[in-house]
GULUM-939186 format. One record per residue (C-alpha): x, y, z; residue number from 0. Coordinates in Angstrom, 2 decimals, always signed. Layout:
BEGIN
X/Y/Z/NUM
...
//
This chain:
BEGIN
+132.99/+338.70/+76.73/0
+136.12/+336.59/+76.76/1
+135.92/+335.69/+73.31/2
+135.31/+339.27/+72.40/3
+138.38/+340.35/+74.29/4
+140.56/+337.55/+72.51/5
+139.18/+338.70/+69.17/6
+140.46/+342.54/+70.15/7
+144.07/+341.06/+71.55/8
+144.57/+338.92/+68.23/9
+143.48/+342.01/+66.07/10
+145.79/+344.22/+67.67/11
+148.82/+341.37/+67.75/12
+148.25/+341.35/+63.66/13
+148.13/+345.09/+63.35/14
+151.43/+344.90/+65.54/15
+152.90/+343.06/+62.98/16
+152.42/+345.26/+60.44/17
+155.67/+347.60/+59.05/18
+153.66/+350.41/+58.05/19
+152.24/+352.84/+61.85/20
+148.48/+352.76/+62.21/21
+147.48/+355.06/+64.05/22
+144.11/+355.60/+65.18/23
+142.66/+359.15/+66.23/24
+138.88/+359.89/+67.45/25
+136.65/+362.45/+65.96/26
+138.99/+364.88/+68.24/27
+141.70/+363.68/+66.41/28
+142.93/+362.48/+69.53/29
+145.29/+358.77/+69.79/30
+143.39/+356.06/+70.31/31
+145.08/+353.38/+68.79/32
+148.88/+352.87/+68.16/33
+150.67/+350.14/+66.48/34
+154.24/+348.67/+67.31/35
+154.97/+349.98/+63.60/36
+153.89/+353.29/+64.57/37
+156.32/+353.38/+67.64/38
+159.02/+352.59/+65.91/39
+158.34/+355.25/+62.86/40
+157.54/+357.78/+65.73/41
+159.85/+357.40/+68.56/42
+156.68/+357.21/+71.04/43
+155.51/+353.96/+73.40/44
+151.50/+353.87/+72.73/45
+151.17/+354.67/+76.52/46
+152.89/+357.85/+75.87/47
+150.75/+359.28/+73.29/48
+147.14/+357.69/+73.74/49
+144.56/+360.25/+74.66/50
+147.28/+362.73/+73.23/51
+146.37/+365.30/+69.88/52
+147.29/+363.74/+66.88/53
+149.18/+366.59/+66.25/54
+152.29/+365.64/+68.08/55
+153.15/+363.43/+65.27/56
+152.88/+365.89/+62.54/57
+155.44/+369.01/+61.95/58
+154.07/+372.38/+63.00/59
+154.27/+373.66/+59.14/60
+151.70/+370.98/+58.41/61
+149.31/+370.93/+60.83/62
+146.65/+373.35/+59.25/63
+146.98/+371.44/+56.33/64
+145.96/+368.20/+57.99/65
+143.51/+370.00/+60.11/66
+142.00/+370.90/+56.59/67
+142.17/+367.62/+54.63/68
+140.33/+365.72/+57.70/69
+137.58/+368.14/+57.68/70
+137.07/+367.62/+53.87/71
+137.32/+363.74/+54.24/72
+134.98/+364.21/+56.72/73
+132.45/+365.91/+54.99/74
+132.54/+363.33/+52.10/75
+131.28/+360.10/+51.60/76
+133.98/+358.38/+50.30/77
+135.64/+355.77/+53.45/78
+139.29/+355.91/+52.60/79
+141.93/+357.89/+50.76/80
+145.39/+359.21/+49.93/81
+146.55/+361.31/+51.78/82
+149.58/+363.75/+50.07/83
+148.37/+364.08/+46.64/84
+148.79/+367.96/+46.47/85
+151.61/+368.28/+48.51/86
+154.24/+366.44/+50.54/87
+153.62/+365.01/+54.41/88
+155.86/+364.81/+56.90/89
+155.91/+362.58/+60.34/90
+157.43/+364.17/+63.65/91
+159.43/+361.87/+65.38/92
+159.87/+362.22/+69.19/93
+163.60/+363.27/+68.72/94
+162.21/+366.28/+66.99/95
+163.86/+365.41/+63.41/96
+160.93/+365.57/+60.37/97
+161.07/+362.26/+58.03/98
+158.95/+361.89/+54.80/99
+155.87/+359.62/+54.49/100
+153.17/+358.15/+52.19/101
+149.83/+357.82/+54.03/102
+146.09/+356.82/+53.79/103
+143.17/+358.08/+55.76/104
+140.04/+356.11/+56.41/105
+137.16/+355.99/+58.63/106
+134.02/+354.32/+60.11/107
+131.06/+354.59/+62.00/108
+131.20/+352.28/+64.87/109
+127.55/+352.55/+66.57/110
+127.83/+355.79/+66.55/111
+131.38/+356.57/+67.00/112
+133.47/+358.01/+64.35/113
+137.06/+357.08/+64.23/114
+140.10/+357.64/+61.64/115
+142.58/+355.33/+61.07/116
+145.81/+356.58/+59.40/117
+148.20/+354.03/+57.67/118
+151.41/+356.11/+57.51/119
+155.04/+354.58/+55.77/120
+158.19/+356.15/+56.57/121
+160.02/+356.91/+53.15/122
+163.36/+358.19/+54.42/123
+165.34/+355.01/+52.95/124
+163.37/+355.26/+49.61/125
+164.21/+358.94/+49.49/126
+167.96/+358.20/+50.10/127
+167.86/+355.68/+47.49/128
+166.11/+357.73/+45.00/129
+168.72/+360.85/+45.81/130
+171.40/+358.46/+45.08/131
+170.21/+357.36/+41.76/132
+169.67/+361.04/+40.50/133
+172.90/+361.86/+41.44/134
+174.46/+358.85/+39.90/135
+172.13/+359.72/+36.48/136
+173.05/+363.09/+36.72/137
+176.98/+362.51/+37.00/138
+176.68/+359.86/+34.24/139
+174.67/+362.45/+32.06/140
+177.60/+364.90/+33.13/141
+180.16/+362.08/+31.80/142
+178.24/+361.52/+28.53/143
+178.34/+365.20/+27.55/144
+181.64/+365.14/+28.21/145
+182.03/+362.53/+26.02/146
+180.31/+364.11/+22.84/147
+182.22/+367.45/+23.55/148
+185.38/+365.38/+22.84/149
+184.52/+363.75/+20.15/150
+183.12/+366.68/+18.59/151
+186.20/+368.39/+19.35/152
+188.46/+365.86/+18.22/153
+186.63/+365.93/+14.63/154
+186.97/+369.25/+14.34/155
+190.28/+369.12/+14.89/156
+190.25/+366.53/+12.10/157
+188.15/+368.74/+9.85/158
+190.83/+371.53/+10.24/159
+193.43/+369.24/+9.26/160
+191.53/+368.23/+6.14/161
+191.48/+371.92/+5.28/162
+194.89/+372.96/+6.06/163
+195.68/+369.83/+3.96/164
+194.07/+370.89/+1.12/165
+195.68/+374.60/+0.82/166
+198.71/+372.61/+0.22/167
+197.62/+371.05/-2.94/168
+196.69/+372.98/-6.28/169
+194.72/+370.08/-8.45/170
+191.24/+371.44/-8.10/171
+190.31/+367.83/-7.91/172
+192.11/+366.63/-4.59/173
+190.88/+369.95/-3.16/174
+187.39/+369.11/-3.80/175
+187.65/+365.73/-2.36/176
+189.37/+366.92/+1.00/177
+186.38/+369.57/+1.06/178
+183.95/+366.81/+0.77/179
+185.61/+364.92/+3.48/180
+185.66/+367.67/+5.57/181
+181.68/+367.97/+5.44/182
+181.68/+364.39/+6.11/183
+183.43/+365.08/+9.18/184
+181.38/+367.82/+10.17/185
+178.26/+366.30/+9.27/186
+179.22/+364.24/+12.44/187
+180.56/+366.14/+14.76/188
+177.31/+368.10/+14.33/189
+175.55/+365.31/+15.37/190
+177.82/+365.10/+18.79/191
+177.33/+368.96/+19.34/192
+173.44/+368.26/+18.98/193
+173.79/+365.56/+21.68/194
+176.30/+367.80/+24.25/195
+173.77/+371.02/+23.53/196
+170.52/+368.21/+24.56/197
+168.74/+367.67/+27.41/198
+167.94/+364.40/+26.18/199
+171.47/+362.58/+25.77/200
+169.84/+359.41/+23.41/201
+168.09/+361.43/+20.98/202
+168.65/+364.79/+18.95/203
+166.07/+366.86/+17.30/204
+166.11/+366.17/+13.51/205
+165.08/+369.23/+12.36/206
+167.66/+371.56/+14.41/207
+170.70/+368.93/+13.51/208
+169.53/+369.66/+9.68/209
+169.18/+373.21/+10.01/210
+172.89/+373.40/+10.76/211
+174.22/+370.68/+8.51/212
+172.32/+372.64/+5.42/213
+173.61/+375.89/+6.56/214
+177.26/+374.64/+6.84/215
+176.90/+373.41/+3.16/216
+175.47/+376.25/+1.52/217
+178.07/+378.42/+2.88/218
+180.83/+375.50/+1.46/219
+179.52/+375.21/-1.64/220
+178.97/+379.24/-2.24/221
+175.48/+378.86/-3.07/222
+172.83/+381.36/-1.77/223
+169.37/+380.77/-0.16/224
+167.70/+383.38/-1.98/225
+169.13/+381.36/-5.36/226
+168.49/+378.12/-4.56/227
+165.24/+377.84/-1.96/228
+164.98/+374.93/+0.88/229
+161.97/+373.68/+1.97/230
+162.44/+371.38/+4.75/231
+159.96/+369.82/+6.99/232
+161.09/+366.99/+9.93/233
+157.39/+366.35/+11.36/234
+159.52/+366.90/+14.67/235
+161.17/+363.37/+14.91/236
+163.94/+362.82/+17.28/237
+166.58/+360.24/+16.16/238
+168.85/+357.95/+18.69/239
+172.41/+358.15/+17.50/240
+172.86/+355.05/+16.05/241
+170.65/+355.96/+13.70/242
+171.59/+359.59/+13.69/243
+175.20/+358.97/+12.15/244
+174.57/+357.32/+9.19/245
+171.57/+359.16/+8.33/246
+173.65/+362.39/+8.64/247
+176.32/+361.07/+6.51/248
+173.19/+360.28/+3.79/249
+171.89/+363.60/+4.05/250
+174.76/+365.45/+3.75/251
+176.16/+363.71/+0.31/252
+172.47/+363.67/-1.06/253
+172.51/+367.66/-0.19/254
+175.89/+368.20/-1.40/255
+175.33/+366.54/-4.65/256
+172.13/+368.80/-5.07/257
+173.97/+371.90/-4.76/258
+177.03/+370.73/-6.81/259
+175.57/+369.44/-9.43/260
+171.75/+370.37/-9.89/261
+171.61/+373.98/-10.33/262
+174.58/+374.54/-13.33/263
+175.77/+378.05/-14.75/264
+173.82/+379.69/-11.33/265
+170.66/+378.33/-12.24/266
+167.58/+378.97/-9.44/267
+165.95/+375.98/-8.23/268
+164.40/+374.52/-5.36/269
+165.39/+371.78/-3.19/270
+162.76/+369.35/-0.84/271
+163.87/+367.80/+2.49/272
+161.71/+365.66/+4.34/273
+161.33/+363.14/+6.82/274
+158.12/+362.02/+7.98/275
+156.71/+358.96/+10.01/276
+153.63/+356.31/+8.49/277
+151.29/+354.54/+10.23/278
+153.26/+351.29/+10.09/279
+156.23/+353.09/+11.80/280
+157.72/+353.26/+8.37/281
+160.22/+356.32/+8.60/282
+161.05/+358.19/+5.34/283
+163.50/+359.89/+4.41/284
+163.07/+362.55/+0.79/285
+165.57/+364.42/-0.99/286
+164.41/+366.07/-3.98/287
+164.81/+368.86/-6.33/288
+163.68/+370.40/-9.32/289
+167.33/+370.48/-11.37/290
+168.86/+369.29/-14.59/291
+168.51/+365.27/-13.24/292
+171.40/+362.86/-13.62/293
+172.83/+361.73/-16.59/294
+170.99/+358.82/-17.76/295
+174.14/+356.56/-17.61/296
+174.32/+357.16/-14.05/297
+172.02/+354.79/-11.18/298
+172.92/+354.02/-7.53/299
+174.28/+350.69/-8.31/300
+176.91/+351.57/-11.07/301
+177.58/+354.78/-9.35/302
+181.22/+355.43/-9.82/303
+181.41/+358.68/-7.10/304
+182.39/+358.18/-3.88/305
+179.38/+360.15/-2.38/306
+176.64/+357.79/-4.01/307
+178.86/+354.72/-3.00/308
+178.25/+355.85/+0.58/309
+174.63/+356.14/+0.02/310
+174.01/+352.62/-1.17/311
+176.09/+351.19/+1.45/312
+174.75/+352.99/+4.45/313
+171.29/+352.42/+3.11/314
+172.03/+348.38/+3.37/315
+173.41/+348.16/+6.30/316
+170.45/+349.89/+8.24/317
+168.40/+347.58/+6.20/318
+166.98/+350.62/+4.29/319
+165.43/+350.15/+1.23/320
+166.58/+352.98/-1.37/321
+164.88/+354.84/-4.60/322
+165.88/+357.29/-7.28/323
+163.90/+358.90/-9.34/324
+165.27/+361.40/-12.11/325
+162.67/+362.80/-14.16/326
+162.22/+366.75/-14.04/327
+165.40/+366.72/-11.44/328
+166.50/+364.42/-9.27/329
+164.41/+362.62/-5.72/330
+166.19/+360.22/-3.80/331
+163.80/+358.30/-0.87/332
+165.48/+356.70/+1.54/333
+162.78/+353.96/+3.48/334
+163.10/+352.08/+6.78/335
+161.72/+350.54/+9.99/336
+161.54/+351.82/+13.46/337
+163.41/+354.16/+15.34/338
+166.78/+352.08/+15.55/339
+169.19/+351.04/+13.36/340
+170.98/+347.39/+13.41/341
+174.07/+346.83/+15.04/342
+177.09/+348.24/+13.44/343
+175.19/+350.43/+11.20/344
+177.39/+353.23/+11.36/345
+180.17/+351.66/+10.20/346
+181.32/+351.95/+6.72/347
+182.68/+348.97/+5.06/348
//
């Protein structure tokens, strides 16, 4: 008997060392054991709660659900389960305040006596920390959105200034250069606009971005979609900003070249734009048309036009492979690995 008492006392002391609340109830849900962790969590002493219904520890709005949970659990063969899978659980402090908790329940049959043991943890501090983190993230997201909004506005101002300046010159070649610069600025502005409007501030939806860019370019060059058909498929891809800026500029140049040169004298045609990912995480951007093709003496490595030079420089900076085929039209293909661009890929040197 002395040995049994010693073991019981030792077990009780061990359970009192636990930070969590450990509560044992009988089949009628009356409290039989209440460790020191439970005293700290609920504010009662073990003498105050011994023999009391466990409902004194549960907010009124949760008592029925708890009773149903225990009934269901008692009818099952499993010896333990987590509580609160379907709804949050709360404890009721002696002073009447509620606190969020995590809990698990176990049952045991000791010589015909069924006992339930609940291990409960007060997670108030964790919830407060999570709230502060979420609040901080919302503040940072708001700041990032404001930054993207202001960058977009500033780029639009630059674009407008270029437009105003182009009206002051009569040379058509110079005016064309101003317009192309406007389109390049606009392609970057659109990225910041998409990020500002998106719930995900790290990536943009490629299809939505391309739709806006294409619409702007067709209007800029006065090309009708009924004359030059457009097929686009971006496969649901999303892109981080470090990759979206240079690829947006490349797409702007390639589409501009198609609209300017591929279909002279108002001829009809078709442009196809695809972005596809292979199993090896290789991403391929392809822009092709069925126009007249490039002159035989023009290629990417001796091109004098600023647009093709930009395409080549940006591709090299991203470590991408660039291919060009000019047969029965022109096809430009940009192949690169992974989702992220190397540092400085968006800078033109």
